[in-house]
N, C-alpha and C positions, 0 to 999 in steps of 0.2 A: 734236673727235672723241672719243668715249668709249673708254677703254682696253680695255674688254671687246670692243668691235667689232674693234679692231686685233688683239687676242689671238685672236679667232675666225678672222679672216682669216689670221693667221700660222699657226694650226693647219691650216687647209685647204691653204695653199700648201706648208707643210712636209711634210704627208702626201703631197702629189702629187709631191714632189721625188724620192723613191725610185722611184715608179712611172714618172715621166718618164725618169729615168736608166736604168731597166731597159728601157723601150721604145726608148731611143736606141741600144741595142746591136743588132748585126747578127750573127745566128748565135751569140749568146752572147759576143760580143767587141766591143770599141770600135773603130770604124774611124777615129776621130779621136783626137788627143792629149788625154787627159783633163785634163792639167795646164793646157791653155789655157782651160778652162771657168771656174775661179775667177778667172783673170786678166781675162777678158772681163767677168765679173760685177762685179769691182771697178771696171773702167772704166765699166761701165753705171751703177753707183751713184754714181761720181764725176761723170759727166755729168748725171745727174738732179739731184743735190744742187747742182751749179753752176747749172743752169737755175733751180731753185727759189730759190736765193740771189739770183740776178740779178733775178728777179721781186720778191723781198722788198725788194731795194734800191731798187726803183722807187717804193716807198711811203714815207710819212713817219709817224713818225720812222724813221731808218735803223736797221737791226738792229745789235745790239751784236756786235762782232768783236774779240776780244783777239788782238793780233798779236805780243806780245813773245815772244822766243825761249824764255824760261823756261817758258812755258805750251805753246807749240807743240812743244817737245822732248819733252813727255809723250806725244804721240800715236803715236809709233812703237812704244811699249811693248806695246800689245795685239797688234800684228802679230808682235813678237818672241816673245811668250808662245805665240801660236798656232803659230809656226814650231817652237818647242821641243816643243810638244804633239804636233804631227804626227810628229816624229821619235820621241818616246816611244811613240806609237801603233804605229809599225812595229816598234820594239824589243819591245813587249809581245806582239805577234802572233808573235814568234819563240819565245815560251815557252808561249803558250796558244792554243787553237783559237778560231775565230770566235765560236762560241756562248758560250764562257766570257768572251771579251772583251766581247761585247754585254751579258751579264748584269752583269759588273763595271762597265761604263760607267754603270750606274744609281747608282753611288756618288756621281756628280757632283750628284745631286739633294740628297743630305744635305750634301755638302761645300759646295754653294752656300749652304745655310741657315746653316752654321757660319761661313763667310767673310762672309756677309751681316751676321751679328751682330758678328764681330770687327773687320772693316775699315770697315764703314759705320755701326756703332753702332746698328743697327736692332733693336729688341726684338721678339721673337715670343712670343706667349702659349703656354702649355703645349699648348693645343688645336692651335695652328698647327704646333708642333713634331711633335705626333702625326700631323698631316695630312701633313707632309713625309715622315716615315718611312713612313706608309701608301702614299704615292705611289711611293716607291722599292720597297716590297714589291709593290705592284700591277703596276708595269711589269716587275719581275723575274719575277713569277708568270706573266705573259702570255708571257714568252720561254722559260720552262723547258719542255723537251720531255718527252715521256712517260718515266717512270722505267724503262721497259723498254729504252730506247734507250741506246746506248753513250755518247752525248753527255752524258747525265745524270750519269754517273760522272766525266766529264772535268772538271767544274766543281771537284771537290775533289781532283783528282790532278795539278794543274799545279805546277811547281816554285815555290819561294818567291819567286824573282826575278820571275816572272810576276805574282804578287799585289802585290808591292811596286811594280812598274812600273804596274800597273792603278790602284793607289791614287794614284800620282804623276800619272797621266794625268787622273784625275777631279779632283784638286786643281788642276792647271793649267787644265783646261777651266773650272772654277768661278772661278778667279782671273782669267782673261781677261774673263769676263762681269762680275765684281764691279768690276774696275778700269775697264772701259768705262763702267759706270754711274757710278762715281766721277768720271770725266772729264766725262760729259754733265751731271752735276749740280753740278760744281765751281763754275760761274759761270752767269750768265744770258745767255751767248752764244747766238747764233742756232743752232738745231739744224742747219741746212743748212751753216753755216760749220764747225761741229764735224764734221759728216759729211765735208765736203771734206778736212779734215785727216786724218781716219781713213782715208779711201779713197785719198787720194794715197799715203800710206805703204803701204797695202795693195796698191795697184797696183805700187809699186816692188818690194816684197818678192816678189810673184808673178812679176813680170818677171825678177827675179834668179834665181828657181827655173828658169824656162825657159832662161835663159842657161847655168846650171850643168848642166842636163840636156843641152844641146847639147854642152858640153865633155866630159861623161861619155860620151856616145854617139859622140864623135868626129865630130860633124856628119854622121852617116850618112844622116839623112833631110833634111839641109839645115838652115839657120838657122831659128830660130823664126818669123821674120816671113814666111817662104816657105811654111811648113806650118801656119800658125795656123788656117786655115779648112778644111784638108784633111779630107774625110770628114764635114763638117757637113751635117746635114739639118734639116728644119723642127723635128723633135723635139729635136735638139741645141740649137737656138736657144731653144726653150721651156725647156730646162734652165737655160740662161744667164739668161734673163729671170726664171725662178722663183727661182734662187739670188740674183740681184740684188735682187729685190723683197722676199724674206724678210729680207735684210740691212737694207734700209731700214726695214722694219717693226720689226725688233729694236731699231734705234737709236732709233726713236720711243718704244718701250716703255721703253728705258733712260732716256730723258729724262723721260717723263711717268708711268711706272709704276715697276716694279722688276724685278730678276732673278727673283724667285719667280714672277711672272706669266709670264715667258718660259719658265721651267722647266715650268710647268703646260701652256703652249701646246705646247711641243715633245714633252712626254710624251703628251699627248692625241693629238698628230699621229701618233705611233708606233702607238698603238692603232688610230687611224682608217686608217692605212696597211694594217695587218693585216686589217681588216675589208674594205677595198676589194680587197685581194689575193685574197680568197676568190672574188670575182666576176670579176676580171680575169685572174688567173693560176691555177695549180694548187694554191694554198695551201689546206690543209684546216684548218677551225676545230677547236680543241681545248678541252677543259674548262678548261685553264689560262688560255686567252685570255679566256673568259667570266668566270672568277673574277677575273682581272686587271682587266678593265673595271669590274666591280662595285666592287672595292677602290678603283680610281682615282676613280670617281665619288663614292664616300663621302669620299675625301680632298679632292676639289674642293669638296664641300659644306661639309666641316668647316673648311677654311681660309678660305673667302670669306664664309660665312654669318654674320650678326650673332650675337653670343653669346646674346642672348635667344631666338633661334630654336633654337640648339643645346641650350640648357639649359632644361629644363622647370621654370620657376620657379613655385612654389606661390603662390596668391593670399594676400595678407596678411589675416589674420582680425583684425578690430578687437576690442578688449577691451570688456567691458560698461561700464567707466568712460568710454571714448572715445565709445561710442554715447550715453550719458547726457548728456555735454557737448554733442554735436551736437543732441540733441533740445531741450535747454534753450536753446541759441542760436536754434533755429528758432522757439521759442515766445515769444521776446522781442517786445514790441510795437514796431512800426516807426513812427518819427516822421514 
């Protein structure tokens, strides 16, 4: 399967994620425990990966599976990074408003490129660096509201702690993705075996969160296993399937493509969500949205197009001496 097909599918699924989550609300509120959604998504990914690994094991030769503890012990680290990242997100939102946080979140595009170079040793051309910066500018432009609104001023009026935590959040998000790519490409193990390890620890950490929530709430609504499906509708299950499917696609991209492809997919998904929201909800299109889309499309073309397409290379003009040599060669008698 070509990576660009997977990236396109990831863009579509990611863009529908926010829409499905909004549709799963009832009168503007969640009737279900939202913490159960990522847990069930992890279980779904683990089940699918286990099934695919079992099918792979039926073939010959058997897939490679590294089982030594030194390698397996590396797989909880992405879950730990995401756990820290989630807490930093909540801390950041105590200092900045939602609009400012969303705009600052685009820093992860640039930090991903930097960590991509530092930790994975992947070189990017100057044009590709420019494309990454353009992508961050484009997504930010699409999110900025009209300058006559109060939220426009709030971007520059947050306390310094908010900016520092925002940068830390962007770095942690990029680090989790870069580290996951490092794990997936560290050896030639089966993708499904690697997924099983990732999602096993992911399920454990999400289950731990449910248990902690029970103790914090004093078991007011009962233990997690009694309320796990409370309030679930068809739309809620679609959210779970969507979240699980996007995770599987991301792991495929980490194995066969890279983090930059994932960043472009999720950024384009955000713009696609905004466009769909115009028709599905009361979202009104703005000039900033259209400008952001144009900038992001320029960035996409600049990053992935071959250099000879981007650079208008002049045709080489041959000198008179070279032409004379060619003519003399053509006029030689052939034996």
